[in-house]
Every structure is written in structure tokens, then in C-alpha cells.
N, C-alpha and C positions, 0 to 999 in steps of 0.2 A: 661750436664753443658753448659750453654749458653756462646757464644763467640762473640767477636766483629770482624766482617769480613770487610776487606778493599776492594780495588778495585777487581772486578772479571770480566774477559773477556771470554765470551762463543762464540765461532765461530759456532759450530753446535753440535747438540745432535742427535744421530741416532734414528731410529724408535723404538729400544728396549733399548735405553740408558736412564740413570737416572741422572738428575742434581738436587742436593738438598743442600740447605744452611740452617742450623738451627738444631733444635732438631728433632730426628727421632726415631720412634719405630722399624720399620722394612723396609728395602729395599731388595727386592729379585728379581732376574732376572726371566723373563718369556720365554726367548729364550737364546740359547747358539750357538756359532759358534767357529770354529777353524781357526786361521789365521797363515800362514807361511810367513815370509818375511826375507830379508837379513839384514845384519848389517847396522844400521843407517837409517832404513826405516821409522821409526815413530818419528824421531827427529822433535821437533817444536821449534820455537823461531824467533827472529828477525835476529840474526847473528849466523849461524851454520858453524863451521869449522870442517870437518870430513875427515879422511884419512883411507881407508880400502884397504890394499895392496892386500889381498886375503880373499875373504868371501864366505862361502858356507852355505847353510841352510839345516839342517837335518830334514826331514819330516817323518821319520820313527817313528811311535807312536803306542805302543802296548796296550794302555789303551782302554777299552771298552767305558768308560764314564769319561770324565774329570771333568765335573761339572754337576751332576744330579740336575734336577729342578722339581722333581716329587711332592714334598710337598710345593712348593713355590706358594701359592695362596693368 
């Protein structure tokens, strides 16, 4: 279903990233990665007010594959 899109600001798109506005049939990743970061690491905006008294990141992961991309062609 078509939509009217207002102002869009794109700062950057990574090498395996996808930026799409409009109708789409299929968007599928060709690569995956796993990122661990602490609280408030990926906040974006003009004015951010953040308070983290104690933050720890759990990096223990027992999954063999989080997002398989075998059939994404």
C-alpha cells in the first residue's frame, strides 16, 4: 500500500545495509554480524539525556545461528 513519506534524513548506510522507501517485494540480508554494547550505546538524536548508574553487557550466547541467510538470494 503506497504511503506519503515526509522528510527523511540518512546519515550513513553500511556496506551490507538496506535503505528503502516505497513498495518492496523482498529485502533480505546477505551478511550478518553480532554486536554487543552497553546501555545507551546506540542512542541517536539532537539532545540525549541518559543516566546509567550501573551497566553490564551479557555476551554469553548459546545460539549456533541467530539469523541464517542460506536462502536469501
